[in-house]
N, C-alpha and C positions, 0 to 999 in steps of 0.2 A: 504494500500500500504506500502510495506517495505521500509526502508531507501535505500537499494541497488537499488530497482526499481525506487525510486524517484530521485536519483542523475542524471541519464541520462536525465530524463524529465526536471529537473531544468536547465540542460545545454541547451536543446533545447529551453526552454522558454527564457533563456538569449540571445540566438542567434536571436530569433524572435523579442523580445520586446525591447532589449537594443540597444542604439545607441553608436557610437564610442566615442562621447564626455562623455558618462557615464563611460567609462572604464578608467583605469589609464593611463594617458599620461605623458610621460617624457618631462619636459619643454625643449624647444629648447636651446641648448648650441652652441654658434657660435664661430668660429675662423676665422681670415682673411686668405685668400688664400696664402699670401706670408709667413705665419708663418712656421718655419722649423718643421720637424717631432718630434725632441726631445722636443721642447717646447710644441707642441700639446700634446704629450704623458704625459708630466709632468702635464699639465692642466687637462687632463682626469683623471689621477691618483688622483689628489687633490680633484676632484669632484666625484670620484667613478663611472666614466662613461666608456662605451666601444665604444662610437661614438660621433661625433661632426658634426654639420652642418657648411659648409664652405661658407663664403661670398667671392665672387671674381668678378672682372671685366674682361669681355672678349669682345673684339670688341666694346668697348665703352658702354656696357650695363652690369648691375649687374646680376649675376647668383648665384644660391645657389646649393651646392652639399652636399655630405655626406662622411665622413671619418670614417671607422670602424677598429677594430683590425684586421680584415681579410685583409684590405688594407695595414696595417702595415706589416703583414707577407710578402706580395708581394713586398712591398717597400724595405725590407731588402735584397731582392735578386738583387736589382739594384746596379750598380757600384758606384753611388754617396753616400757619407757618409750621414746618416740620418740628421745630424745637418746642412747639406748644401742643403737638399732637401725640397723645398716648398710643403706644403700640397696639393696645387692645382694640382701638378703633379701626384698625386696618388689617389685623391678623385674622386668620381663618381658624375657627374652633371646631369645624367638622372634619376631624382628622381621618385619614384613610390608614388604618392600621392592619398589621398582619402578624401572625404568631411566629416567633423565632424558629420553631420547629417545622414550619411549612417549607416545602421545597421551592427551589428557585423558579421553577416553571410557574408556580402559583403566583409568585411575585411579578413575574413577567406578564402573565395574563391580567393581573389586577392593575398594573400600570397602564396597560392598553385599554382595559375596560373602563377604568375610572378617569382616564386621561390626566394622570398626574405624573410628576417627575420624581416624587419622593414618597416613601412609605415609612410610617412610624412602626418600628419593630418592638413588639411587646413579649414579655415572658410572664404570663398571667396579667396582673395589674401593673407590673413594673415596666417602665420604658427602658429598653436596652440601648436604643440608638435609632438612627435614621439611615435607611437604605436609599441611596440616590440612583437615578437612572444610569448615570455615567459609571457609578461604581459597579452596578450589576452588569453593564455592558463589558467593562474591563475584566470582570470575573469569568464571564462565559464567552469571551471574544466579542466580536462586533457584528455578528451576522443578523440576529433576530431583531434587535431594536432599530437597526438601520432601516428596516421596512417602515416602521412607524415614522421615523424622522424623514425619510424620503417622501412619504405621503403628505405629511404636514407641511413640508417645505416646498412641495412641488409647485412650479409656476406654469406648467404646461403638460400636455398629454404625453410628451416624450418622457418626462421624468416620472410620471405615474406608470408608464409602461415598464420602466425599470423596476419599480416597486412591485408591480403585479407579477413580474417574472420571479422576483425574490420570494413572493408568497408561494408560488409553485415549488420552488427549490426547498423552501422551509417545510412544506408538506412532506416532500420526499425524505428529508432528513429526520423529521419528527417520527414519521412512520417507521423508517429504518432503524431509529434509535429505540423503538419499543414503547413510544408514548401511546397511551390509550386513545382510542378513536374519538371518544367524546371530548377529550381535552383538545385534540387537534381541531375538531369542528368548532369548538368554542373560541379558540384563538383565531382561526381563519375567518370565522364570522365577524369577529370584532375588526379585524384588519380590512376585510371587504367592505364593511360598513363605513369605515373611515375613508377608504378609497373612493367609493361611490359618492359620499358626501363631498369630498374634496373636488372631485371632477365636476359635480353639479355647481359648486360655488365658483369654480373657475370659469364655467360656461354661462351660467344663468345670472342675469342682473339681480341686484339686491331686492328690487320690488317683486320680481317673480318668485324668488326664494321665500320672501315674507308672506306672499299670498297663495302659496301652494304647499303641497305635501308630496315629496318624492317617495315612492314606494318600491321596495323589492318584494318579490313574491316567490311562491314555490319553495324549493329547498333552501334558497337564500333567505327568504323571509322566515323560515322555520329555524334557521341557524344550523342546517344540516348539510350544506354544500361544502365539498372539500376541493376537488378539482373543478376548474371552470366549466360550466355547462351553459346551455342556451339562456339567453337573457329572458327574464320575466320581470318587467317593471311597468310602473304606471305613474300618473300624476293627477292628483286631486287638486282642483282649483277652488278658491274661495268664490262664492256666488257673487256675481257682479264685477269680478275682476276680468279685465280684457287686456291682452298684450298682443299686438299685431305680429310679432315675430315668433310666436310660440311653436308653430309647425317647423320652422327652420331650426329653432333651438332643440326641439325633440330629435330632429335628424342628426344634428351635431352630437348630441348626447349618445344616442344609440350607435352612431358611427365611431365615436371615440371609444365606447366600451368594446366594440369589435376589434379596434386597434389594440386594446389592452388584453385581448385573448378571450373575451366572452362572446361566443358566436351569436349571431342574430337568431331570434326565435323563429322556427319554421311556421309556427302558428300565429305569428305576428302579434304576440302579446308583449308589446313595447310601446313606448311613448309615441312613436311615429303613427300608431293606429289611433284614430280619434276615439274609438271605444274606450281606450285606456288613457285618455287625456280629456277629462270632463270636469265641469263645475260640479260641486257637491249635489245640488238639487237634481241635476240630470242623472248623476251616478246613482242616486237613490232610486230613481225610476228604473234605471238599468238593473239594479239589484232586485227590485220587485218583479221585473220581467223574467229574470233568471229563475225565480222561485215559482211564479204563478203563470208565466207565459207559455210554458210547455215547449220552449225551444230546445232542440236536441243538444245544443252546446251549453245550456243553462247550468247544469250540474258541474260540468268541467270548469267553466268560467268562475263559478262560485267557489269551487275548491281552490283555484289559484288565488283568488282574492282573499279567501279566509286565512291564508298563510301570510298575508301582507304585513310588512314592518316598515315604519317610517325611518328613513335614513337622513332626511334633510327637510327643513321647512317647518310648517305648522302641523304638529302631530294631532291637534284637536280635530282637524278635518277627517283623519282616519278614524278617530274615536267616534265622531258623529256618524260616519258610515257604518261602523260596527253596531252602534246602538240601533240604527235603522234596520240593519240585518236581523238583529234579535227580535225586533217587533214583527218583521215580515214573516219570520219563521214560526211564529206562534200558530199552533193548530195546523201544522204542515207535515203531518206524519207520512202522507203519501209521497210528498217530495223527498223527505228524508230517506225513505226506503229506496226510492229511485236513485238518490244521491249515493247511498251506501252500497248499492249493487255493483258499482264500479270496482270495489275491492275484490269481488269474486268473479270478475270477467275474464281473467286470463287463465287458460288451461294449457299447460305444457303437453306436447305430444309424448305419449309413452309414459312409463312409470318412472318418476324421478328417483325413487328409492332404488330400483333395480339399476338405473343408469349410474347412480353415484357409487354403487357397490361393484360396478363393472369398470375396472380401471382403464380398460382400453376403449371405452365409449368416446367417440369423437364428436357426437352430436352435442352442440353447446346448450347449456342451461342459461336462461336469462334471469340473473339474480334480482333484477328490479321487478320484472313481472311476477316472478315466482315467489319473491321474498319481501323486499323492502316496500314495494307499492301496496300490497294488501295490508301490511301493518300500518303504514303511514296514513293511507286513505281510510281504513277502518277506524282508526283512532280519531281521525279528523271528523268522521261522521258522528261518532259518539260525542266529541267535543261540541259540535254544532247542536246536537240534540239537547245536551245538558247545559249549554251556555258557558262552557269552559273557555277562558280567554287566553290561556297560556299558548305560546307559539310552538315550541319544539314538541316532538312526539313523546319523548320521555317525560317532559314537564306536563303534558296533557294527561298521560297515564297516571302520573302521581296525583294530579288534581282530581281525576275521576275516582281514584281510590280514597282520597280524603273526603270526598262527598258521598262515599259509600255507593257509588254507581258502577263499580267494576271490581272484580276479584283481585286482591292484592298479589296473589301468587302468579296468576296469569299475567298481570301487569309487569311483574318482575321478569318473568320469562320472555315476554315480548320485548322489553327494553334490552335484555341481554342478546336476544336473537337479532334485533335490529343492529346493534353495535357490531356483532359478529359478521353479519352480512355486509355491512358497510366496510369493515376492515378487509374482508376477503376481496370485495369488489375493488377497493383502493389498491390492494397489492397487485391485482391483475391489471388494473388500468395503468399503474406505474410501469409494469412490465411491458405492456403494449406500447406505451409512449417511448420507452427505452429502445424498442425494436422499430421505431418509426411508424407505428400503426396509430390509428385513431383510437382513443380510449372509449371502450364500450361497456355494456353491462353483461355480455355473454361470456361464460367460462366453460371450457371443455372439461368434463370430469377427469380426463386423463392428465390434465395439467394441475390437478389439485393434489397437494401433499396429504399424507395420512392425518397430520395435525389439523388440516383444513376440512378434510372429507368427513370425518366423524362428527365434529361439532356442527357442520353444515347439515348433516342428516337430522340432528336434533333440532336445529333452528327451523328447518322446513317442516318438521313435524309439529312444532309450536304454531307456525303460520297456518298449517292445515287445521289445527284445532281452533284457531281464532276465526278462520273463515266459516267454520261450522257454527261458531257462536254468533257471528254476524248474520248468517242466514236465518237462524232462529230468532234472534233479537229484533231484526228489522222485517221479519216475515218475507224474506226475499223469494221464497218458493211460491208466494201468492202473486208475484208481479206478472 
């Protein structure tokens, strides 16, 4: 193995095996909340620091906050002279903390998710120190967080293209390093959200951003996309807002995503399609038509929208559409049955059990049709029926169990089966890409290892049991 090949693998090993207490933590440096800013800055300069923890009393209890040089920038815009401004007035007291025994991967994800550059590290109630972004980067090399920095600092599509390529490389490294599939999807989802939002802010004027809600849908909306797949996006507009260049902007956005490696959707579920670029009032009518209009594409379009997540703009527009959907679905048992039926639509030729146990079988199995789709869509149907608002499939199953609407054991089995199927599919997609092929969902039984084959048999048996449950629960045999 060459040195170049070994570096990323060492990074992954650091992320998997090292805990936060093993990294370099800056000792906590405290100032009192009533200390003026000039004095605080003088103290920071003398200690060579760019932040301080702030001890303060509020409503009779002690609280701890943080003051950084970014807070100083904002403080200088206030009318009070800095020598008369107590640090408590500009410090942040909603600290983002992490346990010292958490692994570095968790710290990496939390920085991306919370959009912060520092984490307060605790051991129980005690503060051990502060883990900075640069300190984490220096500990695990500079690969992972460069993606975040590239996205945030991008000034054009070309720079975002480099970041998008790094995300693909990171997926390969994380999966090859043994990181669990649910952790990979969580991190990739956060990075993709930042990438889409940054692209939109680069292309869309501020007034468009303020009066619209940019959505990603499908697996991206659920936070379950790993490798780049077809675009599924939409734009909700505030009623009464009109901007003449919207069609051209939509074409720019979808074209730029294609440049970043996200193929155009064959079904035209993109901003360029007026159906997916509507004012809220018209979109409400569209939702009503999907449920009560009897259109053949209604259930499919509703399934795509139900997974929507806001990545930029006014999220209240999406919330209003969701509230309307819940109202439209009241007393719609017939539609829900028709909606759920899609989970049971794919039938693989032959007996998959026999094919999996016959190692020389070259007829491919479609892991999406046979495995992941029945789980995802079946759980989506149950979430629609019971008003579950969580996005990811695992989160929806957990919510259904909490509401006592679904069996806890089957929910656990389905979650584990979905994660296994996603991991096997990712392994083979990466292998296809390395061979210069297009990444797909089909896997030949002869290409499966023993460690893949036997768990896959169990996973598909769980899917079969779930499909039987759906047929009974939604009375699909009566359709």
